[in-house]
N, C-alpha and C positions, 0 to 999 in steps of 0.2 A: 451588662450587653459586655463592658471594656474586659470583665472576668473571661465570658467565652473567646474573645478574640485574642486574649492573651495566653488563653488555654491551645488554640491552634496555632499561635505563633511557635508557642515550645515546643510543640510536635512536632513543625517544621522542621524546627533547628535538631531537634533530636533526629529526624529522617536523615537532615541534611550531613549533619554529623557523621550516620550511621554509610549513609555515601560515599564520603571520603573517605573511613575506612577503609571500605571495601575496595575503594579507585588506587589506594597506594597496597593493600594486599596484591591486587594483582597485577600492579606496576613493579613489586619487586619479584612475582613468579616469573612477571615477561621474564628480569632479567636488567633490570634495572628504572629507574623513573623517567619520566617525561622532559623531552624535551624544555631549554628554558623557553622557547620561545613560543610552546603552547600552553607554557605557565602563565605567558604574561597576558594572552588572548580573554578577553571578556567574555563571560559567559554567553550571552547571546550571540556571538559571532562562533564561540565554537560550535554551540548548538548547529548555527545556522550550517557549519561546515560539514557539520556530521550527516545533515539531512542532505548537502550535496553529495556526499559518497556514498550516500545508500541510493541515492537518485542514478546514478552514475552505472551501480552493478545490475546484475541480475539480468533479463531480458530475457528469450526463448531460445532454446534451440533449434538446431534445424529439424532435426526429430520430432522433439514436442509439436513442432508448426505445423510438419507434416501430418501427426497426428491429430491435432484439432481439425484440420483441412476434410482429411477424410473424416473426424465425426460431423460433423460440420454440414459434410455433402450426404452422406447418412440421413442426417435429420431430417434437413432438406426433400429428400430422397421419400422418404418417407411420409412425411406430412403432405405433400406434391399427392401423392400416390390415397390419400384419405379424403383429400377434397373433390368437393364435386364438381363438373363439367360446367365450365364458366362460356353461356350461348352468349354470343353477339346479336344483338339487334340491328339489322340492318337499316342505315338509313341515318341511324342516330350518333351522336357524340357523346362522348363520355363515360362513363366508369360503366362496365359490363356488368349484368346482373346476375347473380348465380341463379341456377337452377336447382331444384332441388329433387 
């Protein structure tokens, strides 16, 4: 079983090296290397920072929100048009029963 684990470790190290080479190439294309402060950050902290940045961005534009609201209103209007009329039984509390 140790040989299986050793093979997995070897594959992961090869993938890590390939990723490091790709990152270095991208940094060269960008016009320089990463600042020294970013190089000293532990991998877990760097990943946490990346997640934070990802969460801050995005969102919905006002036009997109308006389209979504219009689509939802149309959907509920269509649903309400196909539902049977609900009749209330006088004198009883609780949920009204649907009549078919």
